[in-house]
C-alpha positions, 0 to 999 in steps of 0.5 A, a space after each residue: 388196817 392201821 391199829 387205831 382203826 382196828 381198834 374202832 372195828 373191835 369196839 363196834 363189833 363188840 357193840 354189835 354183839 352187846 346192843 346193836 339196835 340201841 347203839 345204832 339209834 339210841 332212842 326216839 323223840 316222841 310227840 311233845 318233844 319227850 325223849 325215849 331211850 331205846 338202849 338196852 334192848 328196848 327196841 321193837 324190831 319192826 319199830 326200829 326198821 320203820 325209823 329207817 323207812 321214815 328217814 329215807 322217805 323224808 330224805 328223798 323228798 328233800 332231795 326232790 325239793 332241792 331239785 337234785 337229779 337222782 338215778 335209782 339204779 344202784 345205792 350204797 349205805 356206808 356204815 350200815 350197821 344192821 341195815 336199818 337204812 339199807 332196807 329202806 333204800 330198796 324201796 327206791 333203788 334197783 340194787 342196794 349194798 351196805 358196808 360196815 366195819 363190824 362183822 357182827 353188825 353185818 351178820 345181823 344185817 343178813 339175818 334181817 335182810 328181807 330183800 335178798 334179791 337186791 340188797 347185799 352186805 359187805 364187811 370192810 376190813 381195810 382203810 379203803 373201799 377197794 372192794 368197790 369199783 370206780 363210778 359204781 353208785 348213783 347214790 350214797 348215804 351215811 348218817 351218824 357214822 363219820 363222827 366215830 372216826 378221827 378226821 384223817 379217816 373221815 377224809 380218807 373214806 370220803 375220798 373213796 366215796 367220791 371215787 365210787 360215786 358215778 358221774 352225776 351221782 349224789 353223795 349224802 352224809 352227815 357230820 358234826 362241825 363244831 361244839 356250840 360251847 366249851 362245856 359241850 366240848 368237855 362233855 363230849 371229849 370226856 365221854 366219847 373221845 379216845 382220851 388215853 389217860 381218861 380211858 385207862 384210869 376210868 372206863 377201862 377199870 370198869 368191868 362192863 363199860 357203858 356202850 358210849 365208852 367204846 365209841 369215839 366222837 369227832 367233829 370236822 369244821 364245815 369249811 374244811 370238809 367243803 374245801 376237801 370235797 371240792 379238791 377231791 373232785 366234787 362238782 357242788 357241795 350243798 350244806 344244810 344245818 340239821 336238828 342235832 343238839 350239836 352244830 352238825 350238817 347234812 352234805 349233798 355232794 354231786 360229782 
């Protein structure tokens, strides 16, 4: 594993020990639009996993409305964390796998696994997904994962996901495209990007850095992502703008 990817693994493994639920999903939007932070151990475990159920229920309805065919044999949750979405996918698929770069997250995912007969978790220590065979999965899902790695790794793993996606399978993922303003770009780069001099002069001097200082945040322009996917064998790429505060899209990719 390259050194910079190894550092990402180290940081997320630390986050998995520090506040695993809070870094996976930082909070919820309550009725009326009020944001309720869940960082710092504030999640109720049942409430946390219910967000995954709600998310997948909504996603499957959207896939149906888009008239996209979907086989329900085998699914993969890429960047699964502690299994928030993986467990929810078990409602719809015969077999579900979750994979993550952080051993601490997978350890908890196994602890929370209520579907051991059909859900399995894997730690991936490589800059590839060679642990999975070609054309394995009918459905692959990944949300708020690719944003935490540089574009070269985004594209590398997307290429691998297309490889392991079955013919006529469906890949759904989310990826920020661009910043809506210069102010927003400066904000995200200051707090999240691995800007060496900022982290060395500021965050690394703080004895217990806040969680976001261990993360990275990267955009990848929609046009570039679409072009890359088509070059790598995607048959169709559908993009839908999502509701995040940054300009971000959900990608529905067929092979």
